C-alpha distance (Angstrom), angle and dihedral (degrees) to the residues before:
residue distance angle dihedral
M1 . . .
R2 3.77 . .
N3 3.76 130.2 .
F4 3.79 122.3 -145.9
K5 3.84 117.1 -145.8
A6 3.74 137.6 168.5
G7 3.77 98.9 -39.8
S8 3.82 97.4 -28.1
I9 3.81 137.2 81.4
H10 3.76 110.8 -132.1
N11 3.65 130.7 -163.1
W12 3.83 115.6 -133.0
R13 3.78 117.8 -153.4
L14 3.80 101.2 -47.0
L15 3.68 79.6 62.4
S16 3.74 97.0 84.0
L17 3.75 123.8 162.1
L18 3.76 132.9 117.3
L19 3.71 147.4 136.0
V20 3.66 146.2 161.1
V21 3.66 124.8 40.6
A22 3.77 141.9 -111.7
C23 3.76 135.6 -126.2
G24 3.71 119.2 -27.4
A25 3.83 132.7 8.9
A26 3.68 113.9 -53.7
P27 3.84 114.5 -127.3
T28 3.74 115.0 -109.7
M29 3.72 132.7 -160.0
I30 3.73 124.5 -100.7
A31 3.75 132.3 -169.3
V32 3.79 115.4 -111.6
P33 3.77 132.9 163.9
Q34 3.83 119.6 -91.1
L35 3.80 107.6 -69.4
G36 3.73 132.4 -166.9
A37 3.81 116.9 17.6
P38 3.84 112.9 20.7
K39 3.75 94.9 -107.8
E40 3.77 97.5 37.8
D41 3.78 113.6 112.7
L42 3.86 99.3 -157.2
L43 3.78 125.6 179.2
A44 3.80 118.3 -129.5
L45 3.90 122.1 -149.4
S46 3.68 124.2 -152.7
G47 3.75 120.5 -136.9
E48 3.78 141.2 86.7
I49 3.81 112.3 -17.1
G50 3.78 108.3 -120.8
R51 3.78 138.7 -154.3
P52 3.78 117.8 -102.8
G53 3.79 117.4 -123.4
G54 3.83 141.8 31.5
R55 3.80 132.7 86.5
L56 3.78 135.2 -92.6
V57 3.75 119.2 -144.3
V58 3.71 122.9 -157.4
S59 3.86 135.0 168.2
L60 3.72 131.4 -122.7
R61 3.81 123.1 -160.8
A62 3.86 91.3 -136.4
E63 3.76 138.7 6.8
P64 3.82 117.1 -86.2
K65 3.82 113.7 -101.6
T66 3.72 95.4 -144.9
L67 3.86 145.7 -6.9
D68 3.79 90.3 -141.2
P69 3.86 109.7 109.4
V70 3.81 90.1 -161.0
L71 3.69 95.8 66.2
A72 3.80 106.2 21.2
T73 3.90 115.8 122.1
D74 3.82 105.0 152.7
A75 3.80 121.6 90.4
P76 3.83 98.9 -121.0
S77 3.80 92.4 52.3
R78 3.87 90.6 49.2
E79 3.81 91.8 48.8
V80 3.88 92.2 53.8
I81 3.83 94.3 39.9
A82 3.84 92.7 52.2
A83 3.82 88.2 61.5
M84 3.84 91.1 49.7
Q85 3.68 104.9 40.6
A86 3.80 141.7 52.0
D87 3.81 139.0 -156.2
L88 3.83 135.5 -143.9
V89 3.86 93.0 -113.0
H90 3.75 121.6 17.9
I91 3.87 131.6 -155.5
N92 3.82 108.1 -137.0
R93 3.81 104.1 -127.1
A94 3.83 90.9 -146.7
T95 3.90 102.2 44.4
Q96 3.88 94.1 29.0
L97 3.86 86.4 -138.0
T98 3.74 128.2 121.6
E99 3.81 120.8 -108.4
P100 3.72 133.8 -176.6
A101 3.86 114.7 -93.9
L102 3.83 124.3 158.0
A103 3.80 85.2 -7.1
K104 3.79 110.7 71.5
S105 3.82 89.5 -165.4
V106 3.85 142.4 9.0
K107 3.76 118.3 -163.6
V108 3.77 117.5 -168.4
S109 3.83 121.1 -153.9
S110 3.77 118.7 -118.8
D111 3.91 91.2 -106.8
G112 3.72 91.3 50.1
L113 3.76 95.7 -123.0
Q114 3.74 101.9 105.4
Y115 3.83 129.4 56.6
T116 3.75 116.7 -171.0
V117 3.84 111.7 -158.1
T118 3.73 122.3 -165.4
L119 3.89 115.0 -164.0
R120 3.75 124.5 -139.3
Q121 3.77 113.8 -96.5
G122 3.85 120.9 -107.7
L123 3.83 100.1 8.5
R124 3.80 119.4 158.9
F125 3.73 135.9 -163.8
S126 3.77 120.1 -117.7
D127 3.79 90.7 -91.1
G128 3.83 91.0 55.7
K129 3.89 95.6 -103.9
P130 3.84 113.3 138.6
L131 3.78 122.1 -108.6
D132 3.80 118.2 -131.2
A133 3.84 139.5 158.8
D134 3.76 92.2 -83.1
D135 3.80 90.0 66.4
V136 3.79 87.7 54.3
L137 3.83 92.6 48.0
F138 3.77 90.1 49.0
T139 3.80 92.9 46.9
F140 3.77 93.5 54.5
R141 3.80 92.8 44.2
V142 3.80 88.2 58.0
Y143 3.86 94.8 46.2
L144 3.85 89.9 49.3
D145 3.80 97.0 44.6
E146 3.99 104.3 107.5
S147 3.84 89.2 -154.8
V148 3.79 91.2 63.1
H149 3.97 92.1 55.2
S150 3.76 95.3 -147.7
P151 3.83 109.2 -176.8
Q152 3.82 88.3 -138.4
R153 3.83 94.7 58.9
D154 3.86 91.9 94.7
L155 3.77 89.3 62.4
L156 3.88 90.6 61.8
I157 3.82 94.0 53.2
V158 3.77 110.6 90.8
G159 3.83 122.7 169.6
G160 3.81 89.3 1.1
K161 3.78 90.5 -62.5
P162 3.80 130.4 97.2
I163 3.69 120.9 -112.5
N164 3.80 112.8 -95.8
V165 3.66 118.5 -134.8
R166 3.75 123.4 -165.0
K167 3.92 133.1 170.7
L168 3.77 124.0 -124.6
D169 3.69 97.9 179.0
A170 3.71 140.4 -29.8
R171 3.81 93.1 -63.6
T172 3.68 105.3 23.9
L173 3.78 131.4 76.8
V174 3.87 135.9 174.9
F175 3.81 119.7 -144.6
E176 3.77 112.2 -160.0
F177 3.84 123.9 -155.1
A178 3.77 126.1 -161.3
K179 3.81 87.0 -144.0
P180 3.83 136.2 10.1
Y181 3.82 109.8 -81.2
G182 3.70 117.4 -138.5
V183 3.81 95.1 -154.0
G184 3.84 88.7 63.9
D185 3.80 117.7 -170.8
R186 3.76 90.7 -11.2
V187 3.83 85.6 88.2
F188 3.86 90.1 78.0
D189 3.82 92.9 57.1
G190 3.82 112.9 106.2
L191 3.79 93.9 14.8
A192 3.81 100.0 118.5
I193 3.86 114.6 -151.3
L194 3.77 109.3 -121.4
P195 3.88 128.9 -139.9
R196 3.81 102.0 -111.4
H197 3.85 89.8 -167.2
L198 3.83 90.3 64.0
L199 3.81 104.3 31.7
E200 3.78 106.7 34.8
K201 3.81 93.6 85.3
P202 3.76 99.1 47.1
Y203 3.73 87.9 44.7
Q204 3.84 93.2 53.9
E205 3.83 89.5 47.0
G206 3.84 90.2 53.5
K207 3.84 93.7 -114.3
M208 3.84 101.5 122.8
E209 3.77 90.3 119.9
Q210 3.82 91.2 57.5
I211 3.85 94.3 55.6
G212 3.69 131.1 82.5
M213 3.78 95.9 42.1
L214 3.76 117.2 159.0
S215 3.78 89.1 -117.7
T216 3.82 92.0 58.2
P217 3.87 110.6 127.1
A218 3.76 109.5 -102.1
N219 3.87 91.2 -123.5
Q220 3.89 90.0 58.1
W221 3.78 96.5 58.2
A222 3.82 130.1 63.0
G223 3.74 140.4 167.7
L224 3.80 142.4 169.4
G225 3.89 97.9 -115.1
P226 3.83 128.8 105.1
F227 3.74 94.8 -92.4
R228 3.84 136.8 43.7
L229 3.89 133.1 -161.0
K230 3.76 116.3 -79.2
E231 3.85 109.8 157.3
Y232 3.72 142.9 -5.6
V233 3.90 126.5 -163.3
A234 3.73 111.1 -175.4
G235 3.84 114.9 -118.8
Q236 3.83 90.9 4.5
R237 3.79 120.6 57.6
L238 3.85 149.8 -26.8
I239 3.75 117.5 -143.7
L240 3.76 126.1 -158.0
E241 3.79 125.8 -166.2
R242 3.83 131.8 -149.4
N243 3.87 113.3 -81.9
P244 3.83 103.6 -128.6
Y245 3.76 91.1 -159.7
Y246 3.85 96.5 53.4
W247 3.81 111.2 143.9
K248 3.77 102.0 -138.9
T249 3.80 128.1 83.0
D250 3.81 136.0 -177.7
T251 3.85 120.4 -110.7
K252 3.79 92.0 -88.1
G253 3.82 89.5 58.3
S254 3.88 96.8 -107.4
R255 3.77 109.7 147.1
L256 3.80 115.0 -114.5
P257 3.03 147.9 -97.0
Y258 3.76 101.0 61.6
L259 3.79 94.3 -160.2
D260 3.84 122.8 84.2
E261 3.81 93.9 -154.5
L262 3.75 141.5 20.4
V263 3.83 112.2 -160.8
F264 3.77 124.6 -164.1
L265 3.85 115.4 -162.8
F266 3.76 118.8 -161.1
V267 3.86 106.3 -127.6
P268 3.81 116.5 170.7
S269 3.69 105.2 -149.8
A270 3.78 142.8 33.5
D271 3.75 92.5 -119.3
A272 3.79 91.8 51.6
Q273 3.79 90.5 49.2
V274 3.77 89.1 56.2
L275 3.88 91.8 48.6
R276 3.77 91.0 50.5
F277 3.83 91.9 48.9
Q278 3.82 91.6 48.4
S279 3.79 91.3 50.9
G280 3.77 91.7 52.5
D281 3.74 96.1 -110.6
T282 3.78 92.1 123.1
D283 3.75 133.5 36.4
V284 3.81 104.4 -151.1
I285 3.75 135.2 22.9
S286 3.86 130.8 -169.7
G287 3.76 139.7 178.6
L288 3.70 91.0 47.9
G289 3.80 119.3 175.2
A290 3.71 120.1 -127.6
E291 3.84 92.7 -107.9
N292 3.85 94.4 51.6
F293 3.79 89.5 44.2
S294 3.84 86.9 55.3
V295 3.79 90.9 47.9
L296 3.83 91.2 52.8
S297 3.80 91.8 43.8
R298 3.83 91.7 56.6
Q299 3.89 92.2 46.4
K300 3.75 99.3 35.9
T301 3.75 113.8 153.0
G302 3.88 126.0 147.2
Y303 3.83 94.7 -2.0
T304 3.68 140.5 83.7
L305 3.82 124.8 -132.3
A306 3.85 124.9 -154.5
D307 3.64 134.4 -168.8
A308 3.77 104.3 -160.1
G309 3.79 94.3 -173.2
P310 3.85 128.9 -118.1
G311 3.73 115.5 -12.2
L312 3.76 128.3 -163.2
E313 3.77 100.4 -80.3
Y314 3.77 116.3 116.6
N315 3.88 121.1 -170.1
F316 3.78 121.2 -159.8
L317 3.76 147.8 165.4
F318 3.80 118.8 -124.3
F319 3.86 137.3 179.2
N320 3.78 130.2 -134.4
L321 3.77 103.3 -96.3
N322 3.79 95.8 161.2
D323 3.72 122.5 137.8
L324 3.78 101.3 -120.1
S325 3.78 95.0 175.6
G326 3.75 98.2 -137.8
K327 3.85 92.2 -43.0
A328 3.75 94.3 105.3
A329 3.74 118.0 102.0
S330 3.85 111.0 -109.8
E331 3.78 90.5 -109.3
L332 3.88 93.7 56.3
A333 3.87 90.9 39.9
K334 3.87 87.0 56.1
K335 3.79 89.7 49.2
Q336 3.74 93.1 48.1
R337 3.86 90.4 60.5
W338 3.88 85.2 63.3
F339 3.70 94.1 44.9
R340 3.71 95.9 51.0
E341 3.79 90.7 54.3
V342 3.73 103.9 98.0
R343 3.77 92.1 -153.9
F344 3.82 88.8 57.3
R345 3.84 90.2 55.3
Q346 3.82 91.0 44.7
A347 3.75 90.5 50.9
V348 3.79 93.3 51.7
S349 3.84 88.9 49.0
A350 3.83 91.7 49.6
A351 3.99 88.2 51.6
V352 3.81 96.8 51.2
D353 3.86 112.9 96.4
R354 3.82 100.6 -142.9
E355 3.80 92.9 176.6
A356 3.79 89.0 56.7
L357 3.84 89.4 50.3
V358 3.70 90.9 56.5
R359 3.88 94.1 43.3
L360 3.81 94.6 45.8
V361 3.74 104.1 32.1
Y362 3.76 101.1 34.6
Q363 3.80 98.9 23.8
G364 3.72 88.7 -121.8
R365 3.89 93.3 -53.6
G366 3.87 97.0 116.8
A367 3.87 142.3 48.8
A368 3.70 134.3 -103.0
L369 3.70 115.1 -118.5
W370 3.82 135.6 -146.5
G371 3.93 94.0 167.4
P372 3.68 140.5 23.7
V373 3.89 97.9 -95.5
T374 3.71 112.0 83.6
P375 3.83 126.1 -145.9
G376 3.82 86.4 -104.5
N377 3.86 88.8 71.5
R378 3.82 99.2 60.1
R379 3.78 93.7 161.8
W380 3.87 93.8 63.9
V381 3.78 107.1 23.7
D382 3.82 111.8 115.6
A383 3.79 106.5 -127.8
K384 3.89 90.5 -167.3
I385 3.88 92.8 72.3
A386 3.87 106.9 105.5
H387 3.77 117.0 -121.8
Q388 3.76 97.4 -143.4
P389 3.75 116.7 -166.1
R390 3.69 118.9 -129.1
S391 3.87 113.0 -74.7
L392 3.76 124.5 177.6
D393 3.71 89.1 -180.0
Q394 3.83 92.2 60.3
A395 3.77 89.5 43.5
R396 3.86 91.4 53.8
Q397 3.79 90.6 47.7
L398 3.78 91.2 53.8
L399 3.75 91.6 48.6
R400 3.80 91.7 50.7
E401 3.81 91.4 49.4
A402 3.86 88.5 52.9
G403 3.88 93.0 52.2
F404 3.88 101.1 -98.2
K405 3.71 120.6 137.0
W406 3.80 138.2 -179.8
T407 3.77 136.0 -119.4
S408 3.80 134.5 174.6
G409 3.77 114.0 -92.6
A410 3.80 128.6 -138.9
S411 3.74 90.3 -92.6
G412 3.76 93.9 47.9
D413 3.79 94.6 -102.8
S414 3.80 119.1 128.2
A415 3.84 109.8 -102.5
L416 3.86 122.6 -159.1
L417 3.86 115.7 -128.3
D418 3.83 127.7 -170.8
A419 3.80 122.2 -130.8
E420 3.84 91.3 -82.2
G421 3.87 93.0 52.6
N422 3.76 95.0 -104.3
P423 3.82 115.0 145.6
V424 3.97 112.5 -115.5
E425 3.83 101.9 -117.8
F426 3.78 125.8 149.9
S427 3.86 140.3 146.9
I428 3.77 130.7 -116.9
L429 3.76 118.7 -146.5
T430 3.75 122.4 -149.6
S431 3.79 138.2 163.8
S432 3.85 113.0 -85.4
S433 3.84 89.2 -151.1
N434 3.88 94.9 59.3
A435 3.83 108.7 76.0
D436 3.78 93.0 -174.4
R437 3.94 93.1 56.8
M438 3.77 90.8 44.5
K439 3.80 89.0 56.9
M440 3.81 91.4 45.0
S441 3.86 92.1 53.0
T442 3.82 90.7 47.8
L443 3.75 91.3 52.0
I444 3.77 93.1 46.2
Q445 3.78 88.2 49.4
D446 3.85 89.8 57.5
D447 3.88 91.1 44.1
L448 3.78 91.7 56.4
K449 3.68 94.7 43.1
Q450 3.77 84.6 69.1
L451 3.79 88.2 63.4
G452 3.76 92.1 51.6
M453 3.85 94.8 -101.4
R454 3.80 117.6 139.0
V455 3.81 107.0 -143.6
Q456 3.77 127.3 -178.2
V457 3.84 117.9 -158.1
V458 3.88 110.7 -143.9
P459 3.76 116.7 -167.3
L460 3.85 115.4 -157.1
E461 3.75 136.7 179.6
F462 3.78 104.8 -93.2
R463 3.79 97.3 -113.7
S464 3.79 90.9 50.8
L465 3.79 90.0 48.4
V466 3.79 91.5 52.8
D467 3.74 91.1 48.3
R468 3.77 92.0 53.2
V469 3.78 92.8 48.8
M470 3.80 102.4 40.2
Q471 3.80 102.5 25.7
T472 3.81 119.1 25.1
K473 3.85 93.8 21.2
E474 3.83 88.0 -147.4
Y475 3.89 101.4 145.9
D476 3.70 139.5 95.1
A477 3.89 102.4 -148.0
C478 3.76 134.9 -18.5
V479 3.78 139.6 -162.2
L480 3.76 116.0 -140.2
G481 3.72 141.3 145.0
L482 3.80 138.4 -131.7
V483 3.77 129.8 -154.3
S484 3.76 122.9 -157.6
F485 3.83 118.5 -149.9
D486 3.80 96.7 -156.7
A487 3.78 133.9 29.6
D488 3.77 95.6 -125.0
P489 3.87 115.5 106.9
N490 3.83 91.1 -127.2
S491 3.83 85.0 73.9
D492 3.80 89.2 77.3
M493 3.80 100.9 42.1
T494 3.78 94.5 116.6
V495 3.75 88.9 53.0
W496 3.74 100.8 49.6
L497 3.83 102.3 33.9
S498 3.83 110.0 87.5
S499 3.74 88.3 -133.2
G500 3.83 93.0 53.2
G501 3.81 120.2 116.9
T502 3.78 91.1 -132.6
H503 3.87 97.0 45.3
L504 3.79 79.1 122.4
W505 3.80 103.8 -167.0
N506 3.72 90.9 56.5
P507 3.91 112.6 -4.6
S508 3.77 131.8 -163.1
Q509 3.86 98.3 16.0
A510 3.80 116.0 -175.8
H511 3.74 88.0 -150.1
P512 3.83 128.1 9.5
A513 3.77 110.8 -87.4
T514 3.89 95.7 -147.3
P515 3.79 136.8 30.0
W516 3.80 90.6 -116.6
E517 3.87 92.7 54.9
S518 3.78 87.8 50.2
E519 3.80 89.4 53.7
I520 3.81 90.2 48.9
D521 3.85 89.1 52.0
R522 3.78 90.2 51.0
L523 3.81 94.2 48.5
M524 3.88 94.1 46.0
E525 3.79 92.7 48.3
E526 3.80 91.2 47.9
Q527 3.82 94.4 49.5
L528 3.77 87.8 49.9
T529 3.76 92.9 70.6
V530 3.85 101.3 29.9
T531 3.75 111.5 101.9
S532 3.81 99.3 -166.1
Y533 3.79 113.6 95.3
E534 3.76 90.2 -149.1
Q535 3.76 94.6 53.9
R536 3.84 92.4 43.9
K537 3.85 88.6 49.7
R538 3.75 92.6 55.2
L539 3.79 91.6 47.5
Y540 3.76 94.0 49.3
D541 3.77 93.9 42.9
R542 3.82 86.2 58.9
V543 3.81 91.1 52.2
Q544 3.80 88.3 52.7
E545 3.80 92.5 48.7
I546 3.87 91.1 50.6
L547 3.79 90.9 50.6
A548 3.77 90.3 49.0
E549 3.90 90.8 51.5
F550 3.77 100.1 45.2
Q551 3.85 97.3 34.3
P552 3.81 100.7 -149.7
M553 3.71 82.7 157.3
I554 3.78 118.9 31.2
F555 3.79 100.0 -147.1
L556 3.80 114.7 -140.6
A557 3.77 120.2 172.3
S558 3.80 146.3 -37.9
P559 3.87 122.4 -137.5
N560 3.78 124.1 -132.8
I561 3.80 120.4 -112.0
L562 3.73 104.7 -103.6
V563 3.84 118.2 -170.8
A564 3.80 141.7 158.3
A565 3.87 137.1 -160.0
R566 3.70 134.1 -174.9
N567 3.90 113.5 -104.4
T568 3.69 87.6 -116.4
I569 3.77 93.5 71.2
G570 3.81 118.1 90.0
N571 3.80 129.9 -154.6
F572 3.85 90.3 27.1
H573 3.87 103.3 164.1
P574 3.83 110.4 156.3
A575 3.77 119.5 -151.1
V576 3.83 132.3 -154.3
V577 3.77 92.3 -122.5
E578 3.72 130.2 67.9
S579 3.01 125.4 -59.5
Y580 3.80 85.6 44.7
V581 3.78 97.9 -177.5
L582 3.76 106.0 13.1
W583 3.75 100.1 50.0
N584 3.80 88.8 105.3
V585 3.70 96.9 34.2
E586 3.78 93.0 143.5
Q587 3.76 90.4 66.4
L588 3.85 97.8 43.4
Y589 3.82 112.8 106.1
V590 3.74 142.0 172.9
R591 3.79 113.4 -110.3
S592 3.85 119.4 -123.1
G593 3.73 115.2 -82.7
A594 3.76 93.0 18.3
G595 3.74 94.1 128.0
R596 3.81 100.8 -118.1
S597 3.80 116.1 122.7
G598 3.77 113.1 -102.0
R599 3.82 130.5 -157.6
């Protein structure tokens, strides 16, 4: 499932792909004897020993819509929930590898169909109530319930059947799959374990959509993450406080997190976020645009900037290839004849100056793309895909082969005509709230003008844009972006499967519209149940090569992950995957003498 946000389309958990790290050494787990209470099986993290106390203040571009991990799709909600909840197995956002979390161990049967999960002993929710296998059973019952409409349910359907979960004892469960699952234990990442003692009653009453509101009293909400709810002030801030029952320690046995409070301020724009950071109102900032990164670089005082390199966002241009079954206006139907011609799409791709996009949109802090997998995902990128430089000559040759021709326009410029003599004119939609994609669209407009195409850039409010693309289908072309939340290919299943809801150029097909889409379906379904990395890599490489050949999306560029933190913040190690700066929030701390109140 994909999540749309502020000018981007974002993958939730099914969206899994990641690799390579960021700045600084990522903390790794080490084995230690049981610490804390005699029967508590705590997990010790290596890394810099921090200082207890203090608060960390960060900004969000919007208020979270919910605290409920079952229903959250927006980025602000996910950011907050990640600090309040925990999963059985977790993908380390720096190393991209799985590591035990609430589950002390996961054993996979020889046929790959059963995962036996053993919970840590003596763990408690943030309200002090114990965690046991019944909480896990309840959690997966909720996620799998079709009436709940969890966006993560699709992750738990393998071979057309839901994962079956059964309890062996108070700490042991067996997860049964209809077919081997190529993603392995990564499936458990991002599936927060719910407190049955608080949520079973509203679930049975069909009121799941009513829980998890920001105004929920703190004593009626609990999780297993490093922080718990303290205070919400509408339109201003959300404050979390340290969870005293958290199940991780540092190597000296001190229970994490170090911070007393984690404060989220609601700041409506990127520029305003930078101003709040410069003034000292916030301690860290992520998702910086290249211009604001440059501003902070020039005025740097008391903080550290980091360019973590390309993340997992890929931006692209795509055309309307929907089957509108005679419903399309004659003008759109005429344009769709161009768009469905693969040589037309290839010509547009050849004419786009990707290096200029990186230079002018991202000030060089990004990477040109010829496929969906960014350089930030080294494990899965297909090195065989050619990085063809811009070539207007190649573009013109492709157009000639497809029956297009040129004539002199009224102003003396060369105009491109189709085989029937119609001028090639179309519009490109993009989000008015995303300055980078506005610039991309304008640069593409200029690139295509040099082929004699007349292109109009149409900025729309993001919700209106999504409605045009996903609902009414009333558009010619569009520039958008997707972000994967894990490096595994299964993260993009709903994009590449012809039946997928975010198969953007022609979503939710009952049957594949083209032979090459059918081939992608076959390859993606096969890699889903293959457990060998080498086999899955070959299959997914072929998917990338088909996309590069048929160009349903013309891949453009990926921005680097740009972040900053005050020098008072310790253990700051940004990653290329969300949450870029808070992924290790339990280890972040305020250095001595920094001026924040401690405990």
